Structures are given as structure tokens and as C-alpha cells.
N, C-alpha and C positions, 0 to 999 in steps of 0.2 A: 504494500500500500504506500508506495513512494512514487508519486507521479505528478505531472503538470497537465491540467486540462484547460485549454483555451476555447471558449465558446465563440464561434463566428457570429457577428451581429447581422441578423437578417429577419425580415418580417415574413410570416407565412400565413396565407389564407387558404384553408382547406375545406372542400365540400362540393357536392354536386351542384352545378349552376353557379359556382363562384366566379366564373368569367364575367358575370354581369357587374362585378365590382371593379373592373379594369379602369373605368373612367375616374371613379373616386380615388383609386390608389395612385393614378397618375397625378391627380390634383394634390394628393397628400405629399407626393414627391416634388411638387412644384414644376412638373413637366408640362409645358404649354404646346410644344411642337415636337412630337416623337418621330423618330425613324422607326417604322414598323417592319420588323425583320421576319423573314420566313424562308423556307426552301420553295422552289417552284411548285412542288406537290402540295404544300400547305398554304399556297397563296390565296386560295378561295376562303379558307377559314380565317386567315389573317385579315382579308378584306372585309369579311362579315363583322369581325370584332372591331375593326377600324371604323366601320360605319356607326357603331354605338358610341364612339368617343368624339365624333364630329371633328371640329377644328384642331383637336389635340393630335390628330394623325397628320403630321407634317408631310411625310413622304413614305411611300411603300418601297421596300427593297426586298423582292422575293428571290434573292440570288445566293443564299447561304448554301454551302456545300460541305461535304465531309472533310475532316482533318484541317479545317480553317486555313486554306492557302492564303499567304500574305497578299497575293495579287487581288483576291476577292475583297479582303479587308480594305485595301487601298481604294478599290472601286466604291465600296460602301462609304468610306470617309468622304469621298467627293459628293455623294448624295447628302450626307450630313451637312457638309459645308453649303450645298446649294440652297438649303432652306433654313440654315442656321438652327438645326435641330438641337434641342436642349435635353434630350434623353432618349433612351432606347426602350422599345416595347418588342420583346422577342416572343414569337408564338411558334412553337415547334419542339423538336428534339435537341439532341446534343450539338448537331451542326449549327443550328440557329443560335443556341445559347453561346456556342463558341465564338460566333461572329460578333454577337453583342459584347462579349467579354473583350474581344480583340479591339473593338471600338472604344470601350470604356478604358482599356489600358492606355490607349493613345490620347484620349481626350478627357478622361475622368468624368464622363457623363453618367448620370444615375440610370439604373436599369430596373425594369419590371419584366419578369420572365413568366410566361404562361406555358408550362411544359405540356407536350402532347405525347410524350413517350416516358419510359422509366429510366432515362439516362442518368439523372442525379447530379449532373455537372452544375446545375443551377444553385447547388448548395455549397459550392467550393470557391476558394480564391485561386484556383488553378486554371491556367490557360495553356492549351496545346495548339501549336501552330506548325504548318508545314511550309518549308521554303526550299526550293531546289531539290525536292524529293526526300528531304530529311525532316522528321517531326521532332520538335523539341517542346519542352514544357517549362513554364515558369510559374511562380507563385507570388501574388501581390494582392494586398487588400483592395487595390483599385479595381480588380476584376470581379470581386464578390458582389453579386446582385443585391440591391437594397431590399427588394420585395419579390416574393414568389407566390403565384396563385395556382394552387393545385385543384383542378376540376376533373374528377374521374369521368365525367361525360365526354371530355375531349380525348380520352384514350380509348373509348369504346370503338371508335372508327378504325383503330389500328388493325390491319390484317394479322393473322397468326404469324406469318413469316417475319413480321416486325416486332410484335409484342413479346414473343418468346425470347428472341435474342436480346431485346432491350432489357427484359427482366433479368436474364442471366448476366448481362453486363453490370446491372446494379448489384447483383450478388457478389461479383468480383470485387467491388469496392469494399463491401463488408468483410469478405474473406480476408483481404489483405490488412484490413484494420485490426483483425484478431491477432496477427503476428508482426505488426509494425514495430519498429525499434522504439517509437515513442507512444506505444499503446497505453491505454489506461482503463480502469474499470468501467467508466461511463461509456466510452466508445465500444468496449467489448460487449457491454450489455445491449447497446443499440445495434451492434453488428449481428449478434445472435438473433435478436428479435427481427431484424430485417430479413435475414436468411429464412427464418421460420415463416414470416408472412409471405414472402415471395415463393417459397417452396410449396406452400399450400395453394396460393392464388394462381400461379402460372399453369399448372396442369388443368385447372378449371377453365382458364382462358383458351387453352388448346382445344378443349371439348366444346366450349360455348363462348366465342369471342364477344358476345353481347352481354355477358354476365357483369352487370354494373357493380355488384357487391365485390366480386373478385377484382375488378379494376380498381376499386377503392382500396382494397387490401394491398394490391401490388403497388399502387402509387404511394401508399403509406410506407411500405417496405423500401421503396426506391428513395423516398425522402430521407429515411434513416441512413440508407446506404450512401447518399450524397453527403450527409453530415460526416460519416466515417471518412470518406474520400477527402473532404476538406479539412479534417482535423488532425490526421496523422499521416505519416509517410507511407507511400506505396512501395511495392517490392517487385519481385521477378515477373509476376503476371502482367503488370502494367508496362514494364520495360519491354517484354517480348511482344506484347500486343501493339504497342506504339511502333516498334521496329517493323513488325509484319505489315501493319496498316500503312505506315508512312512510306516504307520502301517499296511495297508491292501494290499500293493503292487498293487495299482490300476493304470491304465494308467493315466499319468500326465495330458495330454491335455483333456481327457474325463472328468476327475474330475473337472478341472477348468471350462470347458464348461457347465457342468450340474449345478454346484454350483453358477454360476454367478448371476442369478436372485434371488436366495435365500439369498445370502449374501448382495446383494443390498437391498432387502426388509428388512433385519435385521436393516439396517441403514436408512431406508426410512424417518423416522421422525427426526432422529438426524442429517441428512446431507441434508437439503432441497435444497441448492444451487447445490450440486453435482447431486442430482436426477433431478433437472431442466435441467442441462447441458446434462445429458444422454438422457432425453426426447427430448430435442431440436435436439441432434445429430441423434437420431433414428426416428425423426418425430412421436413421440408417445405422448399420453396424460400422461403417467406415466412411469418413468424410469424403475423400476423393471419389470413392465408388458411388456414394450417394449423389455427388455432383455429376458424375458420368451418367447415371440413370436419368437425372433431371435433364441433362443436356440432350440425351437421346430423344426425349419427349418434346423438348421445347426449341432446340436449335434448328435453324433452317439448313445449315451446312454442317455435316457431321465428320468432315475430315478436311485437312488442308488440300489434299489431292482434289476433292470435290470442288474446292474454291478455285482450282486452276493453278495451284502452286506446283512447281516442279522440284525435284530433289536438288537440282543445282541452285534453286532459289534458297533452299534450306541452308546451304553452305554460306551464302551471302548474308542471310539473316543472322546466322550464328556469329559471324564475324562482327557485324554491326552491333549486335546485342552485347558484346563484350566491351564496347566503348562506353566509358562513363557509367559503369554499372550502379544500380540502385542498391541500397541495403537489402539484404535478404537473410532469413534465418539459416539457410544452408548456403555455404560458399558457392558462388556462381562460377562455373567452369565451362569452357567451350564444349568439352565432351558431354557434360550434363545437359547443356542447352540443346546440343545436337541430338541427343537421345530423346529428349522431351519432344522436340520438333518432329522427329521420325515417328514417334507414337501418335502424335496428332495428325501427321500426314497420312498414316494408315487408318486412323480412327479407331484404334484398338483400346480396350479397357485398360486404364492405368493401374 
């Protein structure tokens, strides 16, 4: 019981229909002309919400993409400048939140985030960006959103091939919180509860994507997962997923979903308390195998080979993953990473 816990300051509004409060929350933040961010696929929803806030929607920017390329950020900054926007309203998943954070990092504009997936990045002061094919991360209080509105009705429209990987991605944040170097009892409690909630909700969503109660449980679990991600350091899972995604331009959530049981297995012997917590949360005999069973049900891609990755790519990824390694309970070796990648390439049980 010797630890430091820093609570990140942010305001959360949670509940079905909570998106109706976007206007009053923008007013509360003093935002008079927002840049309304989304991906192209979420542009209609963003436009619908923008209509409810009238003149506070300064300009629409439906150009967010995965991995937050710096060239997209520069384009969005031109839009900010064109209308002298004084805040960001981001409506979407991790890609949209990432763009909002990238803008805030460069301008210090306030952010209101309305998540439509279980990404969790809205609860963190972490920004991942890609430039020249390399993804890097930074941490700054400037990128932590001021307010987040969680509305389960907005995740109901997610198809299964998005909601499953998105939820597994959230579990990855909680898993790594359990064995982080700076872990503490508060985050460990949130992490286990997050894994439990998502572990129960995600299979229900695979059976019935319209189950609003399950969406609420999953969003609740994702919220806690985001707090874990933003409060303590991440380890081998996030390092290998950032390397795979940034180097090979793979879908962010699909990579996290697939790699989850393999990175857990990498730390199986080195982090027994964390593995026991995962097993309890999933009601499984073994944490990594419990995650593998959940991955088989909820992931859209069940092997790196299925994602189009070649064995030659694995060599490149293993080399890059050894650069600037994150803390990890088990020492990170190229041989160990290569073996983990091979298991994921084949999709075999870890």
C-alpha cells in the first residue's frame, strides 16, 4: 500500500439520450464556435448533432482518420483558423478523438468529446500520432478533454465487426493497468471491474447488436478502461500494437483485439496477480486463455495472417518494437516478441 494516485480532471455525463446536452456543455465550456470533428462515416451523425447547437457549430470537419496522421491535423488546423474556432466538438471513435487531441495540443482549445465506440482515449492525456509511417505517443495535460458525454444510444448503431474489436481494445487498456510499473489499488480495482463489465457485455452484443443495456455496460467498462489508460503507464501490448498499426497501417481496434491474449500470455509468468485478476473478471481458469476465448467470439480478424500481414513483415515489426521499449513486467527481447508475433500470425491459442 505504497502508491501515488493522480486523478485526471474531466467532467463526465453518462446516460441514454445524453447527447441532447451537447449545447449546454459547450456553453459551460465557453465555446461559441466549435470545429465539429468526425470521420467520413460518422459525418451524418455529426451533422445531426451540429444542427441542435445552431451557431455554436462553427465549421464541420469530417476528415478524421486512423492513427492521427500529422498531415490531417494540419488540414484541420486550417479549418480552425478559417472560422476562428474556439473549441473542439468531436463525435466518433478513437480516430476522431485523436484528431481533437492533436488540435488541442497545438492550440490549447477546450474539447467536448461524444464517443460512439468503446475506444476510451477520451479519458486520457495521451496523444498518438503518425508521421512518415512511424507512430509515436506523447502525454500532456493539454490533450485531456474537458468534458465527455457518454450516450449508449450512439453505440447501438455500431456493427458487430466494430463493437467487438472496440470493446477488446478497451480491455487492453485495463489489462495493462493491472501490471503497470506505477499501478495502484484504485486503478487495479477499476481495471478488474472494466474487464468484468466488458467481458459480460461484449458476447451479448455479438448475439444482439441492438441490446441497449449491454451497450451501456460496455460503455461503462470502456470509461473505466480509459481512466486506466490515462492514469498509469502502458506496456508491451500497446508498444506492439502501435508498431503493427503504424508500420503496416492496420486497423487500430482489430490489432488490439487480436493481440490481447498474446501479449497477456507474454506476461503470464511475470505478472501472476494481474493474470489472476483477469481470470476472476472473465470467470476463466487462466487469464490469457480467457482473453483468447473472448477474442475468438468478438474479434473481426483472428490472426495477423488474416489481416494480410506476411512473415517478412513480422521481422520488420520485431525490429521496430525493440526501439525505445516501454516498461514491461517481463524483459522485452526480440526473440520473445518474434515468438509472440508468430503465434498471433497463426492465430493459435497462447
